[in-house]
matplotlib code that plots the C-alpha trace (Angstrom):
import matplotlib.pyplot as plt

x = [6.3, 7.5, 8.8, 10.0, 13.8, 15.6, 19.1, 19.6, 22.8, 24.3, 23.3, 19.7, 19.7, 21.2, 18.6, 15.8, 17.1, 17.6, 14.2, 12.3, 14.1, 13.3, 9.6, 9.4, 11.3, 9.1, 5.8, 5.1, 4.5, 6.9, 4.5, 4.8, 8.6, 8.3, 6.3, 8.9, 11.8, 9.8, 9.3, 13.0, 14.3, 11.4, 10.3, 6.9, 6.2, 5.6, 9.1, 10.7, 8.7, 9.8, 13.5, 13.2, 11.7, 13.7, 17.2, 17.7, 15.8, 17.9, 20.9, 19.1, 17.1, 18.7, 18.3, 14.7, 14.0, 15.5, 13.5, 10.3, 11.2, 11.8, 8.6, 6.7, 8.2, 7.5, 3.9, 3.4, 4.8, 2.7, -0.5, -0.1, -1.6, -3.9, -3.2, -1.6, -2.2, 0.6, 1.3, 2.6, 5.8, 5.5, 2.6, 2.9, 2.5, -0.9, -0.9, -1.3, -4.8, -5.3, -7.9, -10.7, -10.9, -13.7, -11.8, -13.9, -11.6, -12.6, -11.2, -9.0, -9.5, -7.7, -6.0, -4.2, -2.1, -3.2, -1.5, -1.2, -1.2, -2.9, -2.8, -6.3, -5.5, -1.8, -2.3, -4.6, -2.3, 0.7, -1.3, -2.5, 1.2, 2.2, -0.6, 0.3, 4.0, 3.0, 0.8, 3.6, 5.9, 3.3, 2.9, 6.6, 6.7, 3.9, 5.6, 8.9, 7.1, 5.3, 8.6, 10.3, 7.4, 7.6, 11.3, 10.8, 8.1, 10.2, 13.2, 10.9, 9.5, 13.1, 14.0, 10.9, 11.6, 15.2, 14.0, 11.4, 14.1, 16.3, 13.4, 12.7, 16.4, 16.2, 13.0, 14.6, 17.6, 15.5, 13.5, 16.8, 18.1, 14.9, 15.0, 18.7, 17.8, 14.9, 17.1, 19.7, 17.0, 15.7, 19.3, 19.9, 16.7, 17.6, 21.0, 19.4, 16.9, 19.6, 21.6, 18.6, 17.9, 21.5, 21.5, 18.2, 19.6, 22.8, 20.9, 18.7, 21.7, 23.9, 23.6, 22.6, 25.1, 24.0, 25.5, 25.1, 26.1, 28.6, 28.7, 30.6, 28.0, 30.0, 28.5, 30.0, 29.5, 27.9, 29.6, 27.3]
y = [29.9, 26.6, 26.7, 24.0, 23.6, 21.3, 21.2, 18.5, 18.4, 15.3, 16.8, 17.1, 13.5, 12.3, 14.3, 12.8, 9.2, 9.5, 11.1, 8.5, 5.6, 7.1, 7.5, 4.0, 2.4, 4.2, 3.4, 6.5, 6.9, 7.9, 10.7, 12.1, 12.0, 13.8, 16.6, 17.0, 17.2, 19.5, 22.0, 21.8, 22.3, 24.6, 22.1, 20.4, 16.9, 15.8, 16.9, 15.1, 11.9, 12.1, 12.5, 9.6, 7.1, 8.2, 8.6, 8.1, 4.9, 2.7, 3.4, 2.5, -0.6, -2.8, -0.1, 0.4, -3.3, -3.4, -0.4, -2.0, -5.2, -3.1, -1.2, -4.5, -5.8, -2.4, -2.3, -5.9, -5.3, -2.1, -3.8, -6.8, -9.2, -6.6, -4.7, -1.4, 1.8, 3.9, 7.1, 10.2, 11.6, 15.0, 17.4, 20.1, 23.6, 25.2, 27.8, 31.4, 32.7, 35.5, 38.2, 38.1, 41.1, 42.5, 41.8, 39.7, 37.3, 35.1, 31.6, 30.5, 27.3, 24.3, 23.3, 26.6, 29.2, 32.9, 34.8, 38.1, 39.0, 42.1, 43.5, 42.1, 38.5, 38.3, 36.2, 33.7, 33.4, 32.6, 30.0, 28.5, 28.3, 26.5, 24.0, 23.4, 22.8, 20.5, 18.5, 18.4, 16.8, 14.2, 13.5, 13.1, 10.6, 8.6, 8.6, 7.5, 4.6, 3.5, 3.7, 1.4, -1.0, -1.0, -1.7, -4.6, -6.1, -5.7, -7.5, -10.3, -10.6, -10.9, -13.6, -15.6, -15.2, -16.4, -19.4, -20.2, -20.2, -22.5, -25.0, -24.9, -25.8, -28.6, -30.0, -29.7, -31.6, -34.4, -34.7, -35.0, -37.6, -39.6, -39.5, -40.8, -43.6, -44.6, -44.7, -46.8, -49.2, -49.6, -50.2, -52.9, -54.6, -54.7, -56.2, -58.9, -59.8, -60.1, -62.4, -64.5, -65.0, -65.9, -68.6, -70.1, -70.0, -71.8, -74.5, -75.1, -75.3, -77.6, -81.2, -83.9, -86.7, -90.3, -93.5, -97.3, -100.3, -102.8, -106.5, -106.1, -103.7, -100.5, -97.3, -96.1, -92.7, -92.9, -90.7, -88.2]
z = [17.4, 15.8, 12.3, 9.9, 9.9, 7.5, 9.0, 11.7, 13.7, 15.4, 18.8, 17.6, 16.4, 19.7, 21.7, 19.5, 20.0, 23.8, 24.3, 22.2, 23.9, 27.3, 26.5, 25.1, 28.0, 30.7, 29.1, 27.1, 23.3, 20.6, 19.6, 23.1, 22.7, 19.3, 21.0, 23.7, 21.3, 19.0, 21.9, 22.8, 19.2, 18.1, 15.5, 14.8, 16.2, 12.6, 11.6, 14.6, 13.7, 10.1, 11.1, 13.5, 11.1, 8.0, 9.5, 13.2, 14.0, 11.8, 14.0, 17.2, 16.2, 18.9, 21.6, 20.6, 20.8, 24.3, 25.4, 24.2, 26.2, 29.3, 28.8, 28.5, 31.8, 33.5, 32.4, 33.4, 36.9, 37.3, 36.1, 38.4, 35.9, 34.3, 31.1, 32.1, 30.1, 28.7, 30.6, 28.9, 30.3, 28.7, 28.5, 25.7, 27.0, 26.5, 23.6, 24.7, 24.3, 21.8, 22.6, 20.1, 17.7, 15.6, 12.4, 10.0, 8.1, 5.2, 5.7, 2.7, 0.9, 2.5, -0.7, -1.5, 0.2, 0.3, -2.5, -0.6, 3.1, 4.4, 7.9, 8.4, 7.4, 8.2, 11.4, 9.8, 6.8, 9.0, 10.9, 7.6, 6.4, 9.6, 9.2, 5.6, 6.4, 9.3, 6.9, 4.4, 6.9, 7.7, 4.0, 3.5, 6.4, 4.9, 1.5, 3.1, 4.9, 1.7, -0.1, 2.5, 2.3, -1.5, -1.4, 1.0, -1.2, -4.3, -2.6, -1.4, -5.0, -6.4, -3.8, -4.7, -8.5, -7.9, -5.9, -8.5, -11.2, -9.2, -8.7, -12.4, -13.2, -10.7, -12.3, -15.8, -14.5, -13.0, -16.2, -18.2, -15.8, -16.0, -19.8, -19.8, -17.4, -19.7, -22.8, -20.9, -19.9, -23.4, -24.7, -22.1, -22.9, -26.6, -25.8, -23.6, -26.3, -28.9, -26.6, -25.9, -29.6, -30.3, -27.6, -29.0, -32.6, -31.6, -29.8, -32.9, -35.3, -33.2, -34.6, -32.2, -31.4, -32.1, -30.4, -31.1, -29.0, -30.4, -29.7, -26.5, -25.1, -25.5, -26.9, -30.1, -31.7, -35.1, -37.7, -39.3]

ax = plt.figure().add_subplot(projection="3d")
ax.plot(x, y, z, "-o")
ax.set_aspect("equal")
plt.show()
């Protein structure tokens, strides 16, 4: 009977990684690999799946990508232009049949565990505990996946906020440069207007020179 175990050794992780990569590469599913490893290590498929996604997968991302590529090529060649279905490499053993008894057992609520076990309901209580622990492993896997997604979204939000702040600084700098250019232009126009007024004033104040012609026909300047 499979039970939940918390301690994973390096050999267990290596077995899990090799089995998952083999299933993916040969066109099977990761769930089928989890079931195979679970039967070997006497663990639940949910526990194997949680261990793979939470710890082991990060160390084998490149190998997993290569296995998926090989699977795609394999399925394409087997399908001969048609989409090929995945085939399972491992078939879990059939559970042993239990002879029916005449014991009448009241099914406990799905949301709680039985408080006490009696000879009449001991088997059902143990089965309920196994189901509860299997569901707990699935919930932990779901929580871990959501946590990773949340961290990824938070990192992306921080990147966007940082980029937005940089763009705001750039806009502020451009506005400041534009203001400086406008002020320089106004100062230049004032200088040019003053120079123009000074030239006009000097031309108006400068006395005009008068000449007269003497008897010999020469021009002579008349003293003012």
